[in-house]
Structure formats: C-alpha cells, structure tokens
DOTOR-853169 format. One record per residue (C-alpha): residue number from 1; x, y, z. Coordinates in steps of 0.25 Angstrom, whole numbers, m for minus. Example, Ala and Ser with C-alpha at 12.3 -4.5 7.8 and 13.67 -1.06 7.14 Angstrom:
2
LOBA  pos      X      Y      Z
LOBA    1     49    m18     31
LOBA    2     55     m4     29
// end
This chain:
481
LOBA  pos      X      Y      Z
LOBA    1    m82    149    m83
LOBA    2    m68    143    m84
LOBA    3    m57    143    m94
LOBA    4    m57    133   m105
LOBA    5    m46    127   m113
LOBA    6    m50    118   m125
LOBA    7    m39    108   m128
LOBA    8    m40    104   m143
LOBA    9    m33     91   m144
LOBA   10    m36     88   m159
LOBA   11    m42     75   m162
LOBA   12    m38     67   m150
LOBA   13    m46     54   m149
LOBA   14    m55     49   m138
LOBA   15    m51     34   m140
LOBA   16    m36     37   m140
LOBA   17    m38     46   m127
LOBA   18    m46     34   m121
LOBA   19    m35     24   m124
LOBA   20    m23     32   m119
LOBA   21    m30     38   m107
LOBA   22    m34     24   m103
LOBA   23    m20     19   m105
LOBA   24    m14     31    m96
LOBA   25     m7     37   m108
LOBA   26    m14     50   m107
LOBA   27    m15     55    m92
LOBA   28    m19     69    m95
LOBA   29    m30     66   m104
LOBA   30    m35     57    m93
LOBA   31    m35     67    m82
LOBA   32    m41     77    m92
LOBA   33    m52     67    m95
LOBA   34    m55     64    m80
LOBA   35    m58     79    m77
LOBA   36    m66     81    m90
LOBA   37    m80     81    m96
LOBA   38    m77     71   m107
LOBA   39    m84     71   m121
LOBA   40    m82     65   m134
LOBA   41    m85     75   m146
LOBA   42    m90     72   m160
LOBA   43    m86     81   m171
LOBA   44    m95     92   m177
LOBA   45    m95     85   m190
LOBA   46    m90     71   m191
LOBA   47    m90     70   m206
LOBA   48    m75     66   m209
LOBA   49    m74     77   m219
LOBA   50    m76     87   m208
LOBA   51    m70     80   m196
LOBA   52    m57     89   m196
LOBA   53    m52     95   m184
LOBA   54    m52    109   m190
LOBA   55    m67    108   m193
LOBA   56    m70    101   m179
LOBA   57    m62    111   m171
LOBA   58    m68    123   m178
LOBA   59    m82    117   m175
LOBA   60    m78    116   m160
LOBA   61    m73    130   m160
LOBA   62    m84    137   m166
LOBA   63    m95    128   m161
LOBA   64   m100    126   m175
LOBA   65   m102    113   m183
LOBA   66    m95    111   m197
LOBA   67   m108    113   m205
LOBA   68   m109    127   m199
LOBA   69    m94    132   m199
LOBA   70    m89    125   m212
LOBA   71    m75    126   m208
LOBA   72    m69    114   m216
LOBA   73    m54    117   m218
LOBA   74    m43    121   m207
LOBA   75    m40    136   m208
LOBA   76    m54    139   m212
LOBA   77    m59    140   m197
LOBA   78    m52    154   m195
LOBA   79    m59    159   m207
LOBA   80    m73    154   m204
LOBA   81    m76    164   m194
LOBA   82    m85    156   m184
LOBA   83    m85    161   m170
LOBA   84    m77    151   m161
LOBA   85    m74    148   m147
LOBA   86    m63    158   m145
LOBA   87    m69    170   m152
LOBA   88    m83    168   m145
LOBA   89    m77    166   m131
LOBA   90    m68    179   m134
LOBA   91    m80    186   m138
LOBA   92    m86    183   m125
LOBA   93    m74    188   m117
LOBA   94    m66    175   m115
LOBA   95    m51    174   m118
LOBA   96    m48    163   m128
LOBA   97    m35    155   m133
LOBA   98    m35    147   m146
LOBA   99    m22    139   m147
LOBA  100    m22    132   m160
LOBA  101    m37    128   m161
LOBA  102    m39    123   m175
LOBA  103    m45    131   m186
LOBA  104    m48    143   m178
LOBA  105    m50    158   m180
LOBA  106    m40    168   m174
LOBA  107    m43    176   m161
LOBA  108    m36    187   m156
LOBA  109    m36    198   m146
LOBA  110    m36    200   m130
LOBA  111    m39    187   m123
LOBA  112    m36    178   m135
LOBA  113    m25    168   m140
LOBA  114    m25    162   m154
LOBA  115    m15    152   m160
LOBA  116    m21    146   m173
LOBA  117    m20    132   m176
LOBA  118     m7    128   m184
LOBA  119    m16    127   m197
LOBA  120    m22    141   m196
LOBA  121    m10    150   m194
LOBA  122    m16    160   m203
LOBA  123    m24    164   m191
LOBA  124    m17    175   m182
LOBA  125    m12    170   m168
LOBA  126    m15    179   m156
LOBA  127     m7    184   m149
LOBA  128      2    187   m162
LOBA  129     15    181   m155
LOBA  130      9    167   m157
LOBA  131     11    169   m172
LOBA  132     25    164   m170
LOBA  133     20    151   m164
LOBA  134      9    150   m174
LOBA  135     17    151   m186
LOBA  136     27    140   m182
LOBA  137     16    130   m177
LOBA  138      8    132   m189
LOBA  139     19    130   m198
LOBA  140     24    118   m191
LOBA  141     10    111   m190
LOBA  142      7    114   m204
LOBA  143     20    109   m210
LOBA  144     22     98   m199
LOBA  145     26     88   m210
LOBA  146     38     97   m214
LOBA  147     43     98   m200
LOBA  148     50    109   m194
LOBA  149     56    114   m207
LOBA  150     43    120   m209
LOBA  151     46    131   m199
LOBA  152     56    141   m202
LOBA  153     68    142   m191
LOBA  154     65    157   m188
LOBA  155     50    154   m186
LOBA  156     54    142   m177
LOBA  157     63    151   m169
LOBA  158     52    162   m167
LOBA  159     43    150   m163
LOBA  160     52    145   m152
LOBA  161     55    160   m147
LOBA  162     40    161   m146
LOBA  163     38    148   m138
LOBA  164     49    152   m128
LOBA  165     41    164   m124
LOBA  166     27    158   m125
LOBA  167     26    146   m116
LOBA  168     36    136   m121
LOBA  169     37    126   m110
LOBA  170     49    117   m105
LOBA  171     40    105   m107
LOBA  172     38    109   m122
LOBA  173     53    111   m124
LOBA  174     56     98   m118
LOBA  175     46     90   m126
LOBA  176     51     97   m139
LOBA  177     66     94   m136
LOBA  178     63     79   m133
LOBA  179     55     78   m146
LOBA  180     67     84   m154
LOBA  181     77     74   m147
LOBA  182     68     62   m150
LOBA  183     67     66   m164
LOBA  184     82     68   m165
LOBA  185     86     56   m157
LOBA  186     75     46   m157
LOBA  187     74     34   m167
LOBA  188     60     37   m172
LOBA  189     52     48   m178
LOBA  190     46     56   m167
LOBA  191     44     69   m175
LOBA  192     29     67   m175
LOBA  193     29     70   m160
LOBA  194     32     85   m163
LOBA  195     17     87   m165
LOBA  196     16     88   m150
LOBA  197     26     98   m148
LOBA  198     17    109   m154
LOBA  199      6    105   m144
LOBA  200     16    108   m133
LOBA  201     21    121   m139
LOBA  202      7    126   m141
LOBA  203      3    122   m127
LOBA  204     15    131   m122
LOBA  205     10    143   m130
LOBA  206     m4    140   m126
LOBA  207     m1    139   m111
LOBA  208      8    152   m112
LOBA  209     m4    160   m117
LOBA  210    m15    153   m109
LOBA  211     m8    158    m96
LOBA  212     m8    172   m102
LOBA  213    m22    173   m107
LOBA  214    m29    163    m98
LOBA  215    m41    162   m108
LOBA  216    m55    158   m105
LOBA  217    m54    148   m117
LOBA  218    m42    142   m124
LOBA  219    m40    131   m135
LOBA  220    m28    123   m138
LOBA  221    m27    114   m150
LOBA  222    m17    103   m154
LOBA  223    m17     94   m165
LOBA  224     m5     85   m163
LOBA  225    m12     72   m159
LOBA  226    m22     73   m170
LOBA  227    m10     74   m180
LOBA  228     m3     61   m173
LOBA  229    m16     53   m174
LOBA  230    m18     56   m189
LOBA  231     m3     52   m192
LOBA  232     m2     41   m182
LOBA  233    m15     34   m178
LOBA  234    m11     21   m186
LOBA  235      2     21   m178
LOBA  236     m6     21   m165
LOBA  237    m16     11   m170
LOBA  238    m12      3   m182
LOBA  239    m24     m7   m181
LOBA  240    m34      0   m190
LOBA  241    m24      4   m201
LOBA  242    m20     m5   m213
LOBA  243     m7      4   m215
LOBA  244      1     m1   m203
LOBA  245     12      7   m197
LOBA  246     25      1   m197
LOBA  247     32     m4   m184
LOBA  248     42      8   m185
LOBA  249     30     18   m187
LOBA  250     22     11   m176
LOBA  251     34     13   m166
LOBA  252     36     27   m171
LOBA  253     22     32   m172
LOBA  254     13     22   m164
LOBA  255     12     32   m151
LOBA  256     11     45   m159
LOBA  257     m4     47   m156
LOBA  258     m2     43   m141
LOBA  259     10     53   m141
LOBA  260      0     64   m146
LOBA  261    m10     61   m135
LOBA  262      0     60   m124
LOBA  263      6     74   m129
LOBA  264     m8     80   m128
LOBA  265    m10     73   m114
LOBA  266      2     82   m110
LOBA  267     m5     94   m116
LOBA  268    m17     91   m107
LOBA  269     m8     90    m95
LOBA  270     m3    104    m98
LOBA  271    m17    110   m101
LOBA  272    m23    104    m88
LOBA  273    m11    111    m80
LOBA  274    m14    124    m88
LOBA  275    m29    124    m86
LOBA  276    m29    120    m71
LOBA  277    m43    118    m65
LOBA  278    m51    130    m69
LOBA  279    m49    129    m85
LOBA  280    m58    119    m92
LOBA  281    m49    111   m102
LOBA  282    m57    105   m114
LOBA  283    m50     94   m122
LOBA  284    m56     92   m136
LOBA  285    m52     85   m149
LOBA  286    m63     89   m159
LOBA  287    m62     76   m166
LOBA  288    m53     63   m165
LOBA  289    m46     53   m174
LOBA  290    m48     38   m179
LOBA  291    m40     30   m188
LOBA  292    m39     34   m203
LOBA  293    m41     21   m211
LOBA  294    m47     26   m224
LOBA  295    m34     25   m233
LOBA  296    m27     13   m226
LOBA  297    m30      5   m239
LOBA  298    m23     15   m248
LOBA  299    m10     18   m240
LOBA  300    m16     28   m230
LOBA  301    m18     43   m231
LOBA  302     m5     51   m234
LOBA  303     m4     66   m235
LOBA  304      4     75   m244
LOBA  305      8     89   m241
LOBA  306     12    100   m251
LOBA  307     27    103   m250
LOBA  308     26    117   m255
LOBA  309     11    122   m255
LOBA  310     15    136   m261
LOBA  311     24    129   m272
LOBA  312     12    120   m276
LOBA  313      3    131   m276
LOBA  314     12    139   m286
LOBA  315     14    127   m294
LOBA  316     m1    125   m297
LOBA  317     m3    140   m299
LOBA  318    m11    144   m286
LOBA  319     m8    156   m277
LOBA  320    m14    154   m263
LOBA  321    m12    166   m253
LOBA  322     m9    156   m242
LOBA  323     m6    141   m240
LOBA  324    m10    136   m226
LOBA  325     m5    122   m223
LOBA  326    m16    115   m215
LOBA  327    m18    100   m211
LOBA  328     m8     89   m217
LOBA  329     m9     91   m232
LOBA  330    m19    102   m233
LOBA  331    m17    117   m236
LOBA  332    m26    129   m235
LOBA  333    m23    138   m247
LOBA  334    m29    152   m247
LOBA  335    m31    160   m260
LOBA  336    m34    175   m263
LOBA  337    m49    172   m267
LOBA  338    m58    161   m271
LOBA  339    m55    161   m286
LOBA  340    m40    159   m282
LOBA  341    m44    147   m273
LOBA  342    m53    141   m284
LOBA  343    m42    142   m294
LOBA  344    m32    136   m284
LOBA  345    m41    124   m281
LOBA  346    m41    120   m295
LOBA  347    m26    121   m296
LOBA  348    m24    113   m283
LOBA  349    m33    102   m288
LOBA  350    m25    100   m301
LOBA  351    m13     92   m297
LOBA  352    m15     77   m298
LOBA  353     m9     64   m294
LOBA  354    m13     55   m305
LOBA  355    m28     57   m306
LOBA  356    m29     62   m292
LOBA  357    m31     77   m287
LOBA  358    m19     80   m278
LOBA  359    m24     92   m270
LOBA  360    m37     95   m264
LOBA  361    m41    110   m264
LOBA  362    m53    113   m256
LOBA  363    m59    127   m255
LOBA  364    m59    133   m241
LOBA  365    m66    146   m240
LOBA  366    m66    156   m252
LOBA  367    m52    156   m255
LOBA  368    m44    144   m249
LOBA  369    m41    130   m253
LOBA  370    m38    118   m244
LOBA  371    m28    110   m252
LOBA  372    m21     97   m250
LOBA  373    m16     84   m256
LOBA  374    m27     74   m257
LOBA  375    m18     63   m261
LOBA  376    m17     54   m249
LOBA  377    m10     41   m255
LOBA  378      5     37   m255
LOBA  379     11     43   m267
LOBA  380     22     38   m276
LOBA  381     35     47   m275
LOBA  382     35     50   m290
LOBA  383     20     54   m290
LOBA  384     17     66   m299
LOBA  385      6     77   m298
LOBA  386      0     81   m312
LOBA  387     m8     94   m314
LOBA  388      3    103   m309
LOBA  389      5    116   m318
LOBA  390     18    117   m325
LOBA  391     26    110   m336
LOBA  392     23     96   m333
LOBA  393     11     97   m324
LOBA  394     17     88   m313
LOBA  395     23     88   m300
LOBA  396     29     77   m291
LOBA  397     19     73   m280
LOBA  398     30     74   m269
LOBA  399     36     87   m275
LOBA  400     22     93   m271
LOBA  401     19     86   m259
LOBA  402     25     78   m247
LOBA  403     19     66   m239
LOBA  404     16     69   m224
LOBA  405     22     58   m217
LOBA  406      9     52   m210
LOBA  407     m2     43   m215
LOBA  408    m15     47   m210
LOBA  409    m20     38   m199
LOBA  410    m31     45   m192
LOBA  411    m44     52   m196
LOBA  412    m54     61   m188
LOBA  413    m65     56   m179
LOBA  414    m76     64   m175
LOBA  415    m75     61   m159
LOBA  416    m67     70   m150
LOBA  417    m63     73   m136
LOBA  418    m69     84   m127
LOBA  419    m65     83   m113
LOBA  420    m68     95   m104
LOBA  421    m60     96    m92
LOBA  422    m69    103    m81
LOBA  423    m69     94    m69
LOBA  424    m78     82    m68
LOBA  425    m76     71    m77
LOBA  426    m87     66    m86
LOBA  427    m87     58    m99
LOBA  428    m98     61   m108
LOBA  429   m102     49   m117
LOBA  430   m110     57   m127
LOBA  431   m102     64   m138
LOBA  432   m103     79   m140
LOBA  433   m101     88   m151
LOBA  434    m88     96   m153
LOBA  435    m98    108   m155
LOBA  436   m101    107   m140
LOBA  437    m87    112   m137
LOBA  438    m88    127   m139
LOBA  439   m101    128   m131
LOBA  440    m95    120   m120
LOBA  441    m83    129   m120
LOBA  442    m91    141   m120
LOBA  443    m99    136   m108
LOBA  444    m87    133   m100
LOBA  445    m83    147   m102
LOBA  446    m96    153    m98
LOBA  447    m98    158   m112
LOBA  448   m109    148   m116
LOBA  449   m117    158   m125
LOBA  450   m104    161   m133
LOBA  451   m111    157   m146
LOBA  452   m121    148   m152
LOBA  453   m113    135   m152
LOBA  454   m119    124   m160
LOBA  455   m115    114   m148
LOBA  456   m119    113   m134
LOBA  457   m110    115   m122
LOBA  458   m106    102   m115
LOBA  459   m105    109   m101
LOBA  460   m119    104    m97
LOBA  461   m115     90    m99
LOBA  462   m104     91    m88
LOBA  463   m106     84    m75
LOBA  464   m104     92    m63
LOBA  465    m89     95    m63
LOBA  466    m81     89    m51
LOBA  467    m74    100    m44
LOBA  468    m63     90    m39
LOBA  469    m56     84    m52
LOBA  470    m47     75    m44
LOBA  471    m59     68    m39
LOBA  472    m63     64    m53
LOBA  473    m61     49    m53
LOBA  474    m53     41    m63
LOBA  475    m62     35    m74
LOBA  476    m59     29    m87
LOBA  477    m60     37   m100
LOBA  478    m73     36   m106
LOBA  479    m72     43   m120
LOBA  480    m85     42   m128
LOBA  481    m86     36   m141
// end
C-alpha cells in the first residue's frame, strides 16, 4: 500500500517521446522511463467520433467503456453520476485529490481536494477558497483566443493574492517575468508559450495542498502540449502537409511542440522530487496525436468562435439559462426544460452561409445543446449570414464570429503512454487498454475490490521490482507501436 499520483499529460505521443529522449532533449522523461513499468495503451473506443479526450479520460476514471457510460460531450461527465476513482477510493477511507482531471464530478469533505478542469467550472471547487483560482483559470482557458482582456482586473488581482498565499514559487515568478520580457522585447511572436505558465501555477497550488493533505491518491491534469500539437504539428514536421508554413512561421513556431514537451519534462522533475521514493508516480496520456491531413486540399481546417454568444442568442430568439464555452469553437447551452432546448435547436440551425448550415446544435441530455460553428473553410471578409430574424434577415459573418489564429494540424490517435514508476524497469510490448488503469491504481493502493472494473489490474505483469533504482542499467527507449 503506497500513495499514488496519476500524472495526466494529455495526448503526449510515444513516437515524439522516443525521438526526443533519444536525442537527449527530455532528460526527466528518460529518467522516469528507466524506473518504470512502461506500457503503450489503446483507447477504449478508437472510432474517430469517440476518440476525444473528454470521453477517454472519463473511461479511465470510471473504468467503464464508452458504450456503457455514454458520456459524449465535455461537461456531461459531472452530470452522469458514474462512480469514479476518487469517489470509490474515498468511500473506502482513502484521502484523494483531483487537480483539474477532465470531465469529472465534484468531490468534497474531509480528506479531499477538488479543482475542476477549466471547462467544467460549474462544478464547485473544494476547499471553497479554490474558487478564486478556478474562476480565473477557467475564464482564461475558455477565452484564450481573446487574451488577458477576458479576465477583469479585479478578478485578476484576487487571483494573484490567492497565489501569493497558496504556493506561488520563485521558479514560477521567474518564468512568468521572462515570458513577459520576451513578449515585450523579442522580435517574434512568443505569446503561444503562455500555455505552459498555467501548468506551473497549477503545480504550485497542487504542491501546496498536497503537502497539507498527503493524499493516498492524487491526479494532476494538464493540456498545454496537446494544444500546441493541434496548432503547430505542421510547423514541427511540414513533410506530410500540402499547406506548408512560411519560412517566418517555421522560425517562430517550428519548436513549439518540442517546447511543450520540454516544459512537461520540467514538470516531471518537480513531481519526482515531490513524490520521493515511496510514492508511485503514473504517467498517462489517454490517447495521442498524428498529422491531420483531411482538409489539406481545401485550405486546411479553420475555426470560428462567437464574438458575443449571449448577443447572438438574443438575436435568434433563444434564452439559455447558462452558456458554457468549451473546446475551441464549441459552447454548451443549458435551457430550462427539454421543450426550450428543442426550440433553441431549430433556431440555432436556421442561420446559413449560402446553402450551408452555419451552426451545429447537438442535444446533450434532456435540456442542453452543444452548439458550434461548422464552417471550417476560409471565408471572404464580406460574407453574410442569412436566416437571421429581423428586418433584412442577414448579418455579417464576421460581425457574429471571429477566426481563431491556428489551422488544425493534428488529430487524435488511439495509442497512449502509460509509465508506472515503481522501481524495476520493464518495457511491455503488448498494448493494454486504458480501462486497465483504474483497477491497477486500486490494487497499488490495496483497494483491489473497490468496484467491478471492466479492465484488469496490470500489477501481476510487473517484473520483480528492483530495490536499488540506481542499479537499473541505461537502456534505449523501446516504446511499443
């Protein structure tokens, strides 16, 4: 029975780890690998429609396959009510921390910590003092394309005051100041590096509470590198793409993905120091990425986001009780009842660009809609939407929406990373299901009978752990395919 920290580094890729560990660019990933039971995972459901992180992470946390849990949209997980790792372990008397794990239900009370992911901020944080941190992080992530202007100054001041009393480190302050200096004085765009700053601040807060609670089980989720891969894979590896980045773009963004991996490499160093020798660290990615080539022959896949979601709702005559920004161009709209949601779906589908429907409006539960622009082509600046209520029934496309400054470069891949740092090194060639993670965590914690997980614990596959980690010889990385 040992403590376990599950590090959820969303969508990091086995081939990229192999390349950069082999080149000596990721020393802490290399050290972690050399003391781990190393598996390659495959997704619960590899169908591209269901190969989304908010579905796959939900499968990991509940131990249930998608065909059973049926959680399809981000923000639906907290409402589904399936028992998950945190609730099951807490029921068995374990202390637990959930630091931003995706699409998870809130947990509270003695022996718990809960910070929802930045897209599920309707879930209450625990302890309540975390609400200040949650609100700014959620707004910053959901409205990242609008920049810091999305966060009111008073709220930002409260955020900084909270951090100063809850773990803000000199390391994080130094990185933030250097980032701001580069943005102000540098000759090229480096604003995209800001995504790694949130990871550092989240680590500071996690470490502060972890040292107080000393939980039996904790999770820590970050999404920064997944974001960089989606936006800049073509700059890292232009070869497969028809749409090539310019020389200036290549110079600015060519190392963006490597930057993300190196930032996570430093996170790993901090976690290995925090965990020491007695805590089992598990590194997991749930899924990974690969080049997205589907729309290369039509200018690439572009995304457009609503300028004023509430204003558009008023214009088309719908009245959601809540509008929750989620991934990229998507919003979750909540309504008073099913009838209101059904009327709203008809209204959302009415606007058109020529003969194309502009907005998708998918039901999510009884009284919610997942709404987003489904136009992915480059649009002329004078484009006009029709089917809008009012005197002339039209609206300028860019009066309603604005472009997100990135062309999609990567899509999801069903393989993932699962490295369990518990002593002896062993590279397992046979891929395992992500559904095996929950029972493995429970067995490591001496709670093997926690629930009827669908998967199987991987602990019986471990070779005898070597007591002296320093004696583990240097060996090349051998990630399965």
